[in-house]
Structures are given as C-alpha cells and as structure tokens.
C-alpha positions in Angstrom: 0.0 0.0 0.0 2.7 2.5 0.9 4.9 3.6 -2.0 7.3 5.7 0.0 8.1 7.0 3.5 6.0 10.2 3.0 2.8 8.1 2.6 3.6 6.2 5.8 4.1 9.4 7.7 0.9 10.9 6.3 -1.1 7.8 7.1 0.0 7.7 10.7 -0.3 11.5 11.1 -4.0 11.1 10.1 -4.4 8.4 12.8 -2.9 10.7 15.4 -5.2 13.5 14.3 -8.2 11.3 14.5 -7.3 10.3 18.1 -6.9 14.0 19.0 -10.2 15.0 17.5 -12.1 12.2 19.2 -10.6 12.8 22.6 -10.9 16.6 22.4 -14.6 16.3 21.4 -15.3 14.1 24.3 -13.5 16.4 26.8 -15.3 19.5 25.5 -18.8 18.1 25.1 -19.3 15.4 27.7 -16.6 15.7 30.3 -15.8 19.4 30.4 -16.6 19.5 34.2 -14.8 16.3 35.1 -11.0 17.0 35.4 -10.4 13.4 36.7 -12.0 12.0 33.5 -10.1 14.4 31.3 -6.9 13.2 32.9 -7.8 9.6 32.0 -8.7 10.6 28.4 -5.3 12.4 28.1 -3.6 9.3 29.3 -5.6 7.2 26.7 -4.6 9.7 24.0 -0.9 9.6 25.0 -0.9 5.8 25.0 -2.6 5.5 21.6 -0.3 8.1 20.0 2.7 6.3 21.4 1.5 3.0 19.9 0.8 4.7 16.6 4.3 6.2 16.5 5.7 2.7 17.2 3.8 1.3 14.3 4.9 4.1 12.1 8.6 3.5 13.0 8.1 -0.3 12.3 6.5 0.5 8.9 9.2 3.0 8.0 11.8 0.3 8.7 10.0 -2.4 6.8 7.9 -0.9 4.0 10.3 -2.0 1.2 9.9 -5.7 2.1 6.1 -5.4 2.5 6.2 -6.4 6.2 3.7 -3.8 7.3 1.3 -3.3 10.2 -1.8 -1.2 9.5 -3.4 0.7 12.3 -7.0 1.9 12.3 -8.6 4.2 14.9 -12.2 3.3 15.7 -14.4 5.5 17.9 -16.9 3.6 20.1 -20.2 4.7 18.7 -22.3 4.3 21.9 -20.7 6.9 24.1 -23.2 6.2 26.9 -21.4 2.9 27.3 -18.2 4.6 28.1 -17.4 4.3 31.8 -14.4 4.9 33.9 -12.7 1.7 32.9 -13.0 1.8 29.1 -11.4 3.8 26.4 -13.6 5.6 23.9 -11.2 4.5 21.1 -10.0 1.2 19.7 -6.7 0.9 17.9 -7.2 -2.0 15.4 -4.0 -3.5 14.1 -4.0 -5.6 11.0 -1.5 -7.1 8.5 -4.0 -6.3 5.8 -5.0 -2.8 4.6 -8.8 -2.3 5.2 -10.7 0.0 2.9 -12.4 3.0 4.4 -15.8 1.5 3.8 -14.9 -1.5 6.0 -13.6 0.9 8.7 -16.9 2.9 8.6 -18.8 -0.3 9.1 -16.7 -1.3 12.0 -17.4 2.0 13.7 
C-alpha cells in the first residue's frame, strides 16, 4: 500500500489527528466539568499516540519488504457505554489494509 516513507508518515499522522479529535470532542462536550476523567482521556490519548508512533517506525523500517502493520482508529459509537474503565477509542492492528468502507462499518 505504501509507496514511500512520506505516505507512511501521512497515514500515521492522520491516525494521530483522529485520536486527538475524538478525545478533544469528548472532553469538550461530555466531560468538560470532570477533570479526573479528562486526565484519563489524556492518558488514553498519549498511550494511543505512542503506539501509533511505534507502528509508524516499524513501517518505515519495513515498507520496502512489504512487512507492514496497518493501524486503524475506531471510535466507540455508543458513548453512553463509556465508563471509567473503558477507552472511547479502539486501535485496530492488521497485517491487511482495510478499505475506508470497512472501517466505517466497524465504527
């Protein structure tokens, strides 16, 4: 799927941006008054971004031999099910590239 390192960086930057947007929207709309929950969401964000960066580095080192890992960020649709012990985001890892239509169905 990736033809060069620039495409790898753009793909992973988009994942990071999606994580940021989801977390920011939750903190602004649903948890603006709950600093403890905001702290947890920031921790989720940092963990996910760290994992995305690890995947990006792996892919940059391996894209020429087609040994890639694809990451996809999925937002949990039913936000009322989010409680103190669950993350609002799933980071799906796959050895196969999934089309955008499949990702939308999974969300």
